[in-house]
N, C-alpha and C positions, 0 to 999 in steps of 0.2 A: 567867728572872730579869730580863732586859732589859725585858720587857713589864711585869713587876711594878714595876720602878723607874719606868717612864713612868706607870703607873697611880697612883702616889703623888703625881704632880704634875699634877692635873686641869687647871688653867689652861693649862699648857704642852701637854698632850695635846689640848685642844680646838683649839689653833692648828695642831697637827700633823696632825689628822684630814683636813684638806683635801689633804694630800700622801700619803694612805694608798692602798693597793692592795686591790682586791677587798673582802672583808668584814672585813679586818683593820683594827684601829684604829691600828696603829703600824708603819709602814715594813716591810711584809711582804717586798717585793723585797730590801731591804737586809739583812733578817734571814736570808733564804735564802742570800744570798751570804756573810754572816758565818758562818753555821752550816757552810757548805760549806768555806770556807777554814780555819776553826778546827778542824773534824774532820780535815781533811787534815794540818794542822800537828801536831795531837795524835798522829795515826797515825805521822807521820814521826819525831816526838820519842819516842813510846812504843815504836816498833818495835824499835830496837836493844836497849833494855832488856828488852822482852818476849821477843825472840828469844834473848837470853842466858839468861833464866830458863827458857824453854821447852826450850832445848837441854839443860839439865841435868836435865830431868824428863820431857819428852814428845817422843819422837822417832818418826817414821813407821816402821811395820813393813810392808814390802812382802810381802803374803801373800794374793794373790788366788787364785781358782780356776784361773787360766790360768798354766801354767808358762812359756809363751812371754812373756806380759805381764810376769811377774815378772822375767824375764831382761832384757827391754827397759827396765824401769824400776828395775833393781837399783841404779843410781847414786843414786837418790832415797832409798834406805834411810838411816835415821838423821837425815833432815832434820827440824828442829823442826816440830811441828804444833800445832794448837789456836790458831793465830793469830787466829781469830775472836774470841778474848777481847779483844785490844786494838782490833780493829775495832769491836766493840759498845761498848767503853768510850768510844771517841772519839765514836761516834754519840750515846750517852746524855749525855755531858758537854756536847757542842755543843747538843743539844736542850734540856737544862736551862738553858743559858745564854741561848739565843735563841728558844726556843719559848714559846708561851702555854700555861702548865701548867694553866690552867683549861679548856682545850679538851679535850672528850671524845675527839676523834680522837688528839690528842697523848698523852693518858693511855693510851689503848688501844695506840698504837704502842709506847710504852715497855714496857708489859706484855707485848705479843706478842714484841718483840725480845728482852727479857730471858728470857722463859719458853722460847722456842725455842732460844736460845743455851745455856740451862741443860740442856735435854734433849740437845743436841748434845755439850755438855761431858761429861755422864755417859756417853754412848755412846763418845766418844773415850777417856775415862779407862779404861773397861772394856777397850776394844780394846788400849790401850797397856800396861796393867798386869796383864792376865790372859792366859790362853791363849784366851779367847773372842774372837770377831770382833765385839765390841761387844754392844749389846743385841740380843735376839732380834728378828727382823723383825716378828713379830706384836706383841710387847710395845712396840717403838718406834713402830709405826704406831698402836697404840691410844692411846698418850700424845699423839701428834700430833693424832689425831681429837678427843681431849678438849680440848686447848688451842685447836684451831681452832673447835670447837663453842662453846666459852666466848666467844671473840672474836665469833663469828657471832651469839650471843645479844645481846651488848652492841650490836652494829651494828644488829640487828633493831629494838630499841627506840629507837635513835637515829634510824633512818630511817623508822620507822613512819608518821609524819605528814608526811614530806617528799614532794613531788611526784616520782614516779619512783624513790623511795627503795628500793622493793622490786622494781623491774623489772630484768630482764636486757635490756640495750640492744644492738641490732644497729647498729653504727656507721653503715653506709651506709643512709640513710633514717631513722635514729633510731627504728626500730620497737622496741617493747618488749613483753616478756612478764612479766605480774605474777606474782610467786612467792608472795606472802603469807608464811605461816609456813614455807613451803618454802625461804625465803631462808636460814634457819639451816643446813639441810642443804647447800644450794648453796655457802654460804660455807665450810663445813667441807671440802667437796670441793676448792674452789679453793685454799684455803690449804694443806691437806695436800699436794695435788698440786704446787703451786708450790715448797714447801720441799723435796720429794723431787726435783723436776726440777733445781733448782740443785745439789743434792747429787750427783746422777748426773753432772752436767756437770763437776764439780770433780775432773778426773782428769789434767790436764796443767798445767804451770806457767803461771799467769796466765790460763787459759781462762775459768773461772767469774768471776773478779774483773773481767777486761776486759769480758766480756759484761754484767756487772752495771752497770758504769759507763754503758754506752749505754742499757740498759733503765731504770736508775734515773733517768737524766737525762730520759728521755721522761716518766716519771711525776712528776718535779718540775714539768714543764710542764703535765701533765694535771691534777694536783691544784691547781695555781695557777689554771688556767683554770676548773676546775669550781667553785672558790670565788669567782670573779669574775662577778657577775650579768650585767654588760654583755657580757663576752667569752663567757660561756656561752650567752647568748641569741643572740649573733652567730654562734656556731659550731653552734647548735642541739644542744648537749649538755646533759645534766641539770645544773641549778644545785644544788649541794649546799652549803648554808650552812655555813661553818666548815671546808670541805675545804682551803681555802687554807693554814690553819695546818699541815696535815700536810706541805705542801711544804717547810716548814722542816726537818722530820725526814728527808724524802727527800733534801734537799740535803745534810744531814749524812751520810747513808748514802753518797751518791756521793763526797763528799770523803774519807770514811774509807776506802772501798774503793780509791779512787785512791791514797791514801797507802799502803795495804797492797800495792797492785800494784807500788810502788817496790821492795818486798822479795820479792814473789811472782813477778815476771817471770823468764823463763828466764835462767840457771839459778836456781831458786827458793831463797831463803834460809829460807823458812818457808811452811807450808801453812795454809790456814784451818781445815781439818778440818770435821767436822759442826757444830762450835760456830759457825762462821761461815756455812756453807752453808745450814743449816736456818733460821737467823734471817733471813738475807738473802732467801731465797725467801718466807718468811712475810710480811716487810715489803712486798715487791713485790706480793704477793697482797692485802694489806690496802689498799695504795694503789689497786689496781684495784677493790676492793669499795667503798671510800669514794666513788670517783668514778663507780661503776656502769659501769666499762669493762673487765669481765672478758674480753670478746671481744677487745678490743684488747690485753689482757695476753698472749693467745695469739700475737698478731702481734709485739708488742714483745719478748716473750721467746721468739721463734720458735726460737732455737738451743736453749734449754732444752727446748722441746716436742719438737723433732726428736730430741734426745738421748734423751729419755724414750721416745718412740715406737720408737726403734731397739732399745731393750731389750725392750719389750713384744712387738714383732714377732719379734725374735730368739728369745725364749723360746717364743712361740706356734708359730712355724714349726718349731722343733726338736722340740717335743712332737708336732706333727702328722706330720712327715716324717723326723725323726731327722737332718736336715741343718741346717747353719748358713746363715742368710740372708746374713749379712755375716761377715767374718773374725773380728771380736770386737766385742761391744757394751760400752758405748755407742759411738756412731758415731765419735768421735774415735779410739778404739782401732783401729777398722777401718783408718783411714788410717795409723796408726802401724805396724800389721802389714804394710801394703803398702809400707813403706820410706820414707814421707815424714818429713822432719825435724819434730820436735815444734814448733819455732818457726814453721815454715811453716803447720802445721795450725792453730795458735793464732791467728796473724795473719789467716788466711783466715776463721776463725770470727768473729773480731772484726769484719771487714769485713761479713760477713753480718749480724751483730747491729746494726751501725751503720745499714745500709740498712733493716733491718726497723723500727728505731726511727723513722727518717725517714718511712717509708711510713705507719706507724701515726699519727704526729702529723699528717702531710699529709692523711690520710683524713678528719680532722675536718671539713674544709671541703667534702668531696665529699658533698653532700646531694641 
């Protein structure tokens, strides 16, 4: 909306262009900051109202396959969930206010965020209102693949004629592998994988939301730099015209999740549920796909990757040997089983996430 207003005043806009950042015509840096602060305030304001509403309708049911885990987390039963609804509401509202709605990346981000949040909401609703444990795994994954493939197709045509637009970039040395039409399958894999990874990490108070703040902040920087030709050339990263506009939405995501963390930190007043986790993971993946930095996504989101791998290795090892590799997967549950306090586990994972985000951004200059 702000961009639309500026575009109505062409003479003023021409004077402002000399103060613009990257490929944006109107104060990109300021709009990122405004989107972040606005989404944070919206989450803080909407939070208490949303929590009261969710408390009367959607309360967490502790019903995992592990009896020990159910006992350890029994005090979390009846905590309001589906808090991802007010997170995504804050993200969407802030993006509508400060993003350039003519940008294909912003349009795609809004579509991806809302679609994955809707899928998560359906899964949460079934879990909380029936005896089923949400959507069937195959059914849920199939819908994720369809949504991710749709986004991949849009990105494919957007990147088709851009230099390195269809390359997988190796950060060190900037070597690239051209994917061609295989970019769609690659995008589907990255987005579905990222949404599930964040969902698996969302098991302790503030864990997924805190890690998202660090990972999201890194991608605010990466999308900004990728959309700034001079900075992209200086850092030898692919210049993706228009990518800077997506940093507004990423800023809104960081602000909204930071506001949500106000209520989600230990002891949590609300959980994000699949509604929040699936949409957050999908938006992080979309930022990586836009900037052609999927390899850096694995570093920035290293905690999400480790949590996912712990589940894969646990299942695989158990099927091969009949033994458990760790006490309980995902990895955060292993430390919980070992007697560590939940808050200590979460803060240490946050520290790891912060360090990985710093390493990822710092690696841009190591060529």
